[in-house]
N, CA, C, O and the ligand as a Tripos MOL2 file, in Angstrom:
@<TRIPOS>MOLECULE
protein
  209   207    53     0     0
PROTEIN
NO_CHARGES

@<TRIPOS>ATOM
      1 N          -7.7140  -19.6880  -15.8350 N.3       1 MET1
      2 CA         -6.4620  -18.9390  -16.0530 C.3       1 MET1
      3 C          -6.0400  -18.2430  -14.7560 C.2       1 MET1
      4 O          -6.8800  -17.7440  -14.0070 O.2       1 MET1
      5 N          -4.8010  -18.2190  -14.5170 N.am      2 GLY2
      6 CA         -4.3470  -17.5640  -13.2880 C.3       2 GLY2
      7 C          -2.9630  -16.9690  -13.4640 C.2       2 GLY2
      8 O          -2.0300  -17.6210  -13.9340 O.2       2 GLY2
      9 N          -2.8660  -15.7280  -13.0770 N.am      3 TYR3
     10 CA         -1.5630  -15.0770  -13.1440 C.3       3 TYR3
     11 C          -0.8730  -15.1930  -11.7860 C.2       3 TYR3
     12 O          -1.4580  -14.9100  -10.7410 O.2       3 TYR3
     13 N           0.3300  -15.5990  -11.8350 N.am      4 GLN4
     14 CA          1.0620  -15.6630  -10.5640 C.3       4 GLN4
     15 C           2.5070  -15.3010  -10.7980 C.2       4 GLN4
     16 O           3.1620  -15.7910  -11.7180 O.2       4 GLN4
     17 N           2.9820  -14.4220   -9.9300 N.am      5 GLY5
     18 CA          4.3620  -13.9880  -10.1000 C.3       5 GLY5
     19 C           4.4740  -13.0750  -11.3000 C.2       5 GLY5
     20 O           3.6440  -13.1350  -12.2070 O.2       5 GLY5
     21 N           5.4610  -12.2570  -11.3160 N.am      6 GLY6
     22 CA          5.5650  -11.3140  -12.4420 C.3       6 GLY6
     23 C           5.3620   -9.9130  -11.9470 C.2       6 GLY6
     24 O           4.3330   -9.5960  -11.3490 O.2       6 GLY6
     25 N           6.3300   -9.0790  -12.1920 N.am      7 PHE7
     26 CA          6.2370   -7.7370  -11.6410 C.3       7 PHE7
     27 C           5.5730   -6.7680  -12.6060 C.2       7 PHE7
     28 O           4.7630   -5.9330  -12.2040 O.2       7 PHE7
     29 N           5.9180   -6.8840  -13.8590 N.am      8 SER8
     30 CA          5.3880   -5.9000  -14.8040 C.3       8 SER8
     31 C           4.4610   -6.5620  -15.8110 C.2       8 SER8
     32 O           4.5310   -6.3010  -17.0120 O.2       8 SER8
     33 N           3.6010   -7.4150  -15.3000 N.am      9 SER9
     34 CA          2.6560   -8.0330  -16.2230 C.3       9 SER9
     35 C           1.2390   -7.7940  -15.7180 C.2       9 SER9
     36 O           0.8330   -8.2980  -14.6710 O.2       9 SER9
     37 N           0.5290   -7.0380  -16.4680 N.am     10 GLY10
     38 CA         -0.8400   -6.7450  -16.0420 C.3      10 GLY10
     39 C          -0.8900   -5.4540  -15.2650 C.2      10 GLY10
     40 O          -0.1340   -5.2530  -14.3150 O.2      10 GLY10
     41 N          -1.7860   -4.5810  -15.6750 N.am     11 PRO11
     42 CA         -1.9280   -3.3010  -14.9830 C.3      11 PRO11
     43 C          -2.5900   -3.4720  -13.6330 C.2      11 PRO11
     44 O          -3.5600   -4.2160  -13.4870 O.2      11 PRO11
     45 N          -2.0630   -2.7900  -12.6740 N.am     12 ARG12
     46 CA         -2.6450   -2.8910  -11.3380 C.3      12 ARG12
     47 C          -3.2590   -1.5420  -10.9590 C.2      12 ARG12
     48 O          -2.6220   -0.4950  -11.0730 O.2      12 ARG12
     49 N          -4.4590   -1.5950  -10.5240 N.am     13 GLU13
     50 CA         -5.1290   -0.3440  -10.1740 C.3      13 GLU13
     51 C          -4.5310    0.2370   -8.8890 C.2      13 GLU13
     52 O          -4.4340   -0.4350   -7.8630 O.2      13 GLU13
     53 N          -4.1390    1.4930   -8.9830 N.am     14 MET14
     54 CA         -3.5510    2.1230   -7.8060 C.3      14 MET14
     55 C          -4.4850    3.2140   -7.2900 C.2      14 MET14
     56 O          -5.1240    3.9340   -8.0580 O.2      14 MET14
     57 N          -4.5400    3.3080   -5.9850 N.am     15 HIS15
     58 CA         -5.3990    4.3200   -5.3800 C.3      15 HIS15
     59 C          -4.5560    5.2970   -4.5770 C.2      15 HIS15
     60 O          -3.6520    4.9180   -3.8330 O.2      15 HIS15
     61 N          -4.8830    6.5470   -4.7550 N.am     16 LYS16
     62 CA         -4.1420    7.5580   -4.0040 C.3      16 LYS16
     63 C          -4.6380    7.6060   -2.5710 C.2      16 LYS16
     64 O          -5.8360    7.5410   -2.2940 O.2      16 LYS16
     65 N          -3.6850    7.7230   -1.6840 N.am     17 ALA17
     66 CA         -4.0590    7.7710   -0.2720 C.3      17 ALA17
     67 C          -3.0310    8.6010    0.4930 C.2      17 ALA17
     68 O          -1.9370    8.8810    0.0020 O.2      17 ALA17
     69 N          -3.4120    8.9810    1.6990 N.am     18 ILE18
     70 CA         -2.4920    9.7270    2.5430 C.3      18 ILE18
     71 C          -1.9950    8.7970    3.6390 C.2      18 ILE18
     72 O          -2.7780    8.1610    4.3450 O.2      18 ILE18
     73 N          -0.7170    8.7360    3.7600 N.am     19 CYS19
     74 CA         -0.1320    7.8800    4.7830 C.3      19 CYS19
     75 C          -0.5200    8.3930    6.1660 C.2      19 CYS19
     76 O          -0.4350    9.5880    6.4510 O.2      19 CYS19
     77 N          -0.9440    7.4690    7.0100 N.am     20 ALA20
     78 CA         -1.3870    7.8580    8.3520 C.3      20 ALA20
     79 C          -0.2020    8.1590    9.2540 C.2      20 ALA20
     80 O          -0.3600    8.7250   10.3360 O.2      20 ALA20
     81 N           0.9600    7.7840    8.8100 N.am     21 GLU21
     82 CA          2.1350    7.9760    9.6470 C.3      21 GLU21
     83 C           2.8590    9.2760    9.2920 C.2      21 GLU21
     84 O           3.0440   10.1370   10.1520 O.2      21 GLU21
     85 N           3.2580    9.4170    8.0590 N.am     22 CYS22
     86 CA          4.0430   10.5940    7.6830 C.3      22 CYS22
     87 C           3.2090   11.6020    6.9050 C.2      22 CYS22
     88 O           3.7120   12.6470    6.4940 O.2      22 CYS22
     89 N           1.9530   11.2900    6.7080 N.am     23 LYS23
     90 CA          1.0190   12.1960    6.0170 C.3      23 LYS23
     91 C           1.4530   12.5060    4.6000 C.2      23 LYS23
     92 O           1.1330   13.5570    4.0450 O.2      23 LYS23
     93 N           2.1630   11.6040    4.0470 N.am     24 LYS24
     94 CA          2.6080   11.8060    2.6730 C.3      24 LYS24
     95 C           1.6200   11.1720    1.7140 C.2      24 LYS24
     96 O           0.9330   10.2050    2.0430 O.2      24 LYS24
     97 N           1.5680   11.7350    0.5330 N.am     25 GLU25
     98 CA          0.6710   11.1570   -0.4450 C.3      25 GLU25
     99 C           1.3360    9.9350   -1.0650 C.2      25 GLU25
    100 O           2.4890    9.9750   -1.4940 O.2      25 GLU25
    101 N           0.5770    8.8620   -1.0970 N.am     26 CYS26
    102 CA          1.1520    7.6380   -1.6410 C.3      26 CYS26
    103 C           0.0890    6.8980   -2.4350 C.2      26 CYS26
    104 O          -1.0830    7.2730   -2.4580 O.2      26 CYS26
    105 N           0.5340    5.8520   -3.0740 N.am     27 GLU27
    106 CA         -0.4130    5.0580   -3.8510 C.3      27 GLU27
    107 C          -0.3980    3.6280   -3.3480 C.2      27 GLU27
    108 O           0.6540    3.0320   -3.1140 O.2      27 GLU27
    109 N          -1.5890    3.1050   -3.1930 N.am     28 VAL28
    110 CA         -1.6850    1.7400   -2.7030 C.3      28 VAL28
    111 C          -2.4380    0.8970   -3.7230 C.2      28 VAL28
    112 O          -3.3430    1.3810   -4.4030 O.2      28 VAL28
    113 N          -2.0570   -0.3480   -3.8170 N.am     29 PRO29
    114 CA         -2.6860   -1.2550   -4.8000 C.3      29 PRO29
    115 C          -4.0600   -1.7410   -4.3690 C.2      29 PRO29
    116 O          -4.6630   -2.5920   -5.0220 O.2      29 PRO29
    117 N          -4.5470   -1.1950   -3.2670 N.am     30 PHE30
    118 CA         -5.8810   -1.6010   -2.8200 C.3      30 PHE30
    119 C          -6.6970   -0.3640   -2.4960 C.2      30 PHE30
    120 O          -6.1500    0.7260   -2.3290 O.2      30 PHE30
    121 N          -7.9730   -0.5330   -2.4110 N.am     31 LYS31
    122 CA         -8.8280    0.6110   -2.1310 C.3      31 LYS31
    123 C          -8.7720    0.9290   -0.6370 C.2      31 LYS31
    124 O          -9.1560    0.1080    0.1960 O.2      31 LYS31
    125 N          -8.2970    2.1060   -0.3170 N.am     32 PRO32
    126 CA         -8.1920    2.4830    1.1010 C.3      32 PRO32
    127 C          -9.5570    2.6790    1.7380 C.2      32 PRO32
    128 O         -10.4650    3.2610    1.1450 O.2      32 PRO32
    129 N          -9.6770    2.1810    2.9550 N.am     33 LYS33
    130 CA        -10.9420    2.3470    3.6620 C.3      33 LYS33
    131 C         -10.8340    3.5000    4.6410 C.2      33 LYS33
    132 O          -9.7680    3.8030    5.1770 O.2      33 LYS33
    133 N         -11.9700    4.1260    4.8520 N.am     34 GLU34
    134 CA        -11.9590    5.3040    5.7250 C.3      34 GLU34
    135 C         -11.6340    4.9520    7.1660 C.2      34 GLU34
    136 O         -10.9950    5.7250    7.8800 O.2      34 GLU34
    137 N         -12.0760    3.7900    7.5770 N.am     35 ASP35
    138 CA        -11.8500    3.4190    8.9780 C.3      35 ASP35
    139 C         -10.5430    2.6570    9.1690 C.2      35 ASP35
    140 O         -10.2610    2.1020   10.2310 O.2      35 ASP35
    141 N          -9.7660    2.6540    8.0980 N.am     36 ARG36
    142 CA         -8.4950    1.9410    8.2230 C.3      36 ARG36
    143 C          -7.3540    2.8430    7.8000 C.2      36 ARG36
    144 O          -7.3970    3.4370    6.7230 O.2      36 ARG36
    145 N          -6.3510    2.9510    8.6240 N.am     37 PRO37
    146 CA         -5.2110    3.7980    8.2840 C.3      37 PRO37
    147 C          -4.4020    3.2100    7.1440 C.2      37 PRO37
    148 O          -4.2080    1.9990    7.0470 O.2      37 PRO37
    149 N          -3.9450    4.0910    6.3010 N.am     38 VAL38
    150 CA         -3.1420    3.6420    5.1680 C.3      38 VAL38
    151 C          -1.7070    4.1010    5.3670 C.2      38 VAL38
    152 O          -1.4510    5.2340    5.7730 O.2      38 VAL38
    153 N          -0.8050    3.2270    5.0830 N.am     39 TYR39
    154 CA          0.6000    3.5790    5.2450 C.3      39 TYR39
    155 C           1.3320    3.4410    3.9220 C.2      39 TYR39
    156 O           1.0460    2.5640    3.1060 O.2      39 TYR39
    157 N           2.2770    4.3320    3.7460 N.am     40 CYS40
    158 CA          3.0840    4.2440    2.5450 C.3      40 CYS40
    159 C           4.0460    3.0630    2.6910 C.2      40 CYS40
    160 O           4.1610    2.4500    3.7530 O.2      40 CYS40
    161 N           4.7070    2.7790    1.6200 N.am     41 LYS41
    162 CA          5.5970    1.6170    1.6250 C.3      41 LYS41
    163 C           6.6290    1.7270    2.7370 C.2      41 LYS41
    164 O           6.9610    0.7540    3.4140 O.2      41 LYS41
    165 N           7.1110    2.9220    2.8950 N.am     42 ASP42
    166 CA          8.1680    3.1510    3.8840 C.3      42 ASP42
    167 C           7.6820    2.8490    5.2940 C.2      42 ASP42
    168 O           8.2930    2.0780    6.0340 O.2      42 ASP42
    169 N           6.5790    3.4730    5.6380 N.am     43 CYS43
    170 CA          6.0620    3.3200    6.9940 C.3      43 CYS43
    171 C           5.5270    1.9100    7.1960 C.2      43 CYS43
    172 O           5.5990    1.3570    8.2940 O.2      43 CYS43
    173 N           5.0090    1.3560    6.1630 N.am     44 PHE44
    174 CA          4.4500    0.0070    6.2770 C.3      44 PHE44
    175 C           5.5370   -0.9900    6.6580 C.2      44 PHE44
    176 O           5.3650   -1.8070    7.5630 O.2      44 PHE44
    177 N           6.6400   -0.9060    5.9600 N.am     45 SER45
    178 CA          7.7310   -1.8360    6.2620 C.3      45 SER45
    179 C           8.3310   -1.5190    7.6190 C.2      45 SER45
    180 O           8.8130   -2.4030    8.3270 O.2      45 SER45
    181 N           8.2930   -0.2360    7.9680 N.am     46 LYS46
    182 CA          8.8310    0.1660    9.2640 C.3      46 LYS46
    183 C           8.0060   -0.4580   10.3790 C.2      46 LYS46
    184 O           8.5430   -1.0070   11.3410 O.2      46 LYS46
    185 N           6.6920   -0.3620   10.2280 N.am     47 ARG47
    186 CA          5.8130   -0.9150   11.2520 C.3      47 ARG47
    187 C           5.9560   -2.4390   11.3140 C.2      47 ARG47
    188 O           5.9600   -3.0470   12.3840 O.2      47 ARG47
    189 N           6.0690   -3.0080   10.1580 N.am     48 LYS48
    190 CA          6.1880   -4.4600   10.0920 C.3      48 LYS48
    191 C           7.4710   -4.9030   10.7910 C.2      48 LYS48
    192 O           7.5440   -5.9610   11.4150 O.2      48 LYS48
    193 N           8.4590   -4.0570   10.6560 N.am     49 ASP49
    194 CA          9.7630   -4.4060   11.2010 C.3      49 ASP49
    195 C           9.7730   -4.3350   12.7250 C.2      49 ASP49
    196 O          10.3320   -5.1940   13.4050 O.2      49 ASP49
    197 N           9.1360   -3.2810   13.2380 N.am     50 SER50
    198 CA          9.1900   -3.0840   14.6850 C.3      50 SER50
    199 C           7.7810   -3.1100   15.2800 C.2      50 SER50
    200 O           7.3730   -2.1880   15.9860 O.2      50 SER50
    201 N           7.0700   -4.1520   14.9920 N.am     51 GLY51
    202 CA          5.7240   -4.2630   15.5310 C.3      51 GLY51
    203 C           5.6670   -5.2860   16.6510 C.2      51 GLY51
    204 O           5.9310   -6.4690   16.4400 O.2      51 GLY51
    205 N           5.3340   -4.8400   17.7930 N.am     52 ARG52
    206 CA          5.2570   -5.7200   18.9540 C.3      52 ARG52
    207 C           6.6550   -6.1420   19.3880 C.2      52 ARG52
    208 O           6.8020   -6.8880   20.3560 O.2      52 ARG52
    209 ZN          4.4550    7.0890    5.4240 Zn       53 ZN53
@<TRIPOS>BOND
     1     1     2 1
     2     2     3 1
     3     3     4 2
     4     3     5 am
     5     5     6 1
     6     6     7 1
     7     7     8 2
     8     7     9 am
     9     9    10 1
    10    10    11 1
    11    11    12 2
    12    11    13 am
    13    13    14 1
    14    14    15 1
    15    15    16 2
    16    15    17 am
    17    17    18 1
    18    18    19 1
    19    19    20 2
    20    19    21 am
    21    21    22 1
    22    22    23 1
    23    23    24 2
    24    23    25 am
    25    25    26 1
    26    26    27 1
    27    27    28 2
    28    27    29 am
    29    29    30 1
    30    30    31 1
    31    31    32 2
    32    31    33 am
    33    33    34 1
    34    34    35 1
    35    35    36 2
    36    35    37 am
    37    37    38 1
    38    38    39 1
    39    39    40 2
    40    39    41 am
    41    41    42 1
    42    42    43 1
    43    43    44 2
    44    43    45 am
    45    45    46 1
    46    46    47 1
    47    47    48 2
    48    47    49 am
    49    49    50 1
    50    50    51 1
    51    51    52 2
    52    51    53 am
    53    53    54 1
    54    54    55 1
    55    55    56 2
    56    55    57 am
    57    57    58 1
    58    58    59 1
    59    59    60 2
    60    59    61 am
    61    61    62 1
    62    62    63 1
    63    63    64 2
    64    63    65 am
    65    65    66 1
    66    66    67 1
    67    67    68 2
    68    67    69 am
    69    69    70 1
    70    70    71 1
    71    71    72 2
    72    71    73 am
    73    73    74 1
    74    74    75 1
    75    75    76 2
    76    75    77 am
    77    77    78 1
    78    78    79 1
    79    79    80 2
    80    79    81 am
    81    81    82 1
    82    82    83 1
    83    83    84 2
    84    83    85 am
    85    85    86 1
    86    86    87 1
    87    87    88 2
    88    87    89 am
    89    89    90 1
    90    90    91 1
    91    91    92 2
    92    91    93 am
    93    93    94 1
    94    94    95 1
    95    95    96 2
    96    95    97 am
    97    97    98 1
    98    98    99 1
    99    99   100 2
   100    99   101 am
   101   101   102 1
   102   102   103 1
   103   103   104 2
   104   103   105 am
   105   105   106 1
   106   106   107 1
   107   107   108 2
   108   107   109 am
   109   109   110 1
   110   110   111 1
   111   111   112 2
   112   111   113 am
   113   113   114 1
   114   114   115 1
   115   115   116 2
   116   115   117 am
   117   117   118 1
   118   118   119 1
   119   119   120 2
   120   119   121 am
   121   121   122 1
   122   122   123 1
   123   123   124 2
   124   123   125 am
   125   125   126 1
   126   126   127 1
   127   127   128 2
   128   127   129 am
   129   129   130 1
   130   130   131 1
   131   131   132 2
   132   131   133 am
   133   133   134 1
   134   134   135 1
   135   135   136 2
   136   135   137 am
   137   137   138 1
   138   138   139 1
   139   139   140 2
   140   139   141 am
   141   141   142 1
   142   142   143 1
   143   143   144 2
   144   143   145 am
   145   145   146 1
   146   146   147 1
   147   147   148 2
   148   147   149 am
   149   149   150 1
   150   150   151 1
   151   151   152 2
   152   151   153 am
   153   153   154 1
   154   154   155 1
   155   155   156 2
   156   155   157 am
   157   157   158 1
   158   158   159 1
   159   159   160 2
   160   159   161 am
   161   161   162 1
   162   162   163 1
   163   163   164 2
   164   163   165 am
   165   165   166 1
   166   166   167 1
   167   167   168 2
   168   167   169 am
   169   169   170 1
   170   170   171 1
   171   171   172 2
   172   171   173 am
   173   173   174 1
   174   174   175 1
   175   175   176 2
   176   175   177 am
   177   177   178 1
   178   178   179 1
   179   179   180 2
   180   179   181 am
   181   181   182 1
   182   182   183 1
   183   183   184 2
   184   183   185 am
   185   185   186 1
   186   186   187 1
   187   187   188 2
   188   187   189 am
   189   189   190 1
   190   190   191 1
   191   191   192 2
   192   191   193 am
   193   193   194 1
   194   194   195 1
   195   195   196 2
   196   195   197 am
   197   197   198 1
   198   198   199 1
   199   199   200 2
   200   199   201 am
   201   201   202 1
   202   202   203 1
   203   203   204 2
   204   203   205 am
   205   205   206 1
   206   206   207 1
   207   207   208 2
@<TRIPOS>SUBSTRUCTURE
     1 MET1         2 RESIDUE 1 A MET
     2 GLY2         6 RESIDUE 1 A GLY
     3 TYR3        10 RESIDUE 1 A TYR
     4 GLN4        14 RESIDUE 1 A GLN
     5 GLY5        18 RESIDUE 1 A GLY
     6 GLY6        22 RESIDUE 1 A GLY
     7 PHE7        26 RESIDUE 1 A PHE
     8 SER8        30 RESIDUE 1 A SER
     9 SER9        34 RESIDUE 1 A SER
    10 GLY10       38 RESIDUE 1 A GLY
    11 PRO11       42 RESIDUE 1 A PRO
    12 ARG12       46 RESIDUE 1 A ARG
    13 GLU13       50 RESIDUE 1 A GLU
    14 MET14       54 RESIDUE 1 A MET
    15 HIS15       58 RESIDUE 1 A HIS
    16 LYS16       62 RESIDUE 1 A LYS
    17 ALA17       66 RESIDUE 1 A ALA
    18 ILE18       70 RESIDUE 1 A ILE
    19 CYS19       74 RESIDUE 1 A CYS
    20 ALA20       78 RESIDUE 1 A ALA
    21 GLU21       82 RESIDUE 1 A GLU
    22 CYS22       86 RESIDUE 1 A CYS
    23 LYS23       90 RESIDUE 1 A LYS
    24 LYS24       94 RESIDUE 1 A LYS
    25 GLU25       98 RESIDUE 1 A GLU
    26 CYS26      102 RESIDUE 1 A CYS
    27 GLU27      106 RESIDUE 1 A GLU
    28 VAL28      110 RESIDUE 1 A VAL
    29 PRO29      114 RESIDUE 1 A PRO
    30 PHE30      118 RESIDUE 1 A PHE
    31 LYS31      122 RESIDUE 1 A LYS
    32 PRO32      126 RESIDUE 1 A PRO
    33 LYS33      130 RESIDUE 1 A LYS
    34 GLU34      134 RESIDUE 1 A GLU
    35 ASP35      138 RESIDUE 1 A ASP
    36 ARG36      142 RESIDUE 1 A ARG
    37 PRO37      146 RESIDUE 1 A PRO
    38 VAL38      150 RESIDUE 1 A VAL
    39 TYR39      154 RESIDUE 1 A TYR
    40 CYS40      158 RESIDUE 1 A CYS
    41 LYS41      162 RESIDUE 1 A LYS
    42 ASP42      166 RESIDUE 1 A ASP
    43 CYS43      170 RESIDUE 1 A CYS
    44 PHE44      174 RESIDUE 1 A PHE
    45 SER45      178 RESIDUE 1 A SER
    46 LYS46      182 RESIDUE 1 A LYS
    47 ARG47      186 RESIDUE 1 A ARG
    48 LYS48      190 RESIDUE 1 A LYS
    49 ASP49      194 RESIDUE 1 A ASP
    50 SER50      198 RESIDUE 1 A SER
    51 GLY51      202 RESIDUE 1 A GLY
    52 ARG52      206 RESIDUE 1 A ARG
    53 ZN53       209 GROUP 0 **** ****
């Protein structure tokens, strides 16, 4: 069985984290690692947009 596609199907575990960029509290769908900076959706897309 495999779920693919679908926005509101199946609960997704969210983890609270602090954005390394704006220091805002945000939630990420993955477990944040201590040695890895976590970015909120806003900053993440921002970095993706203007990276390199
Ligand atoms: Zn941020």
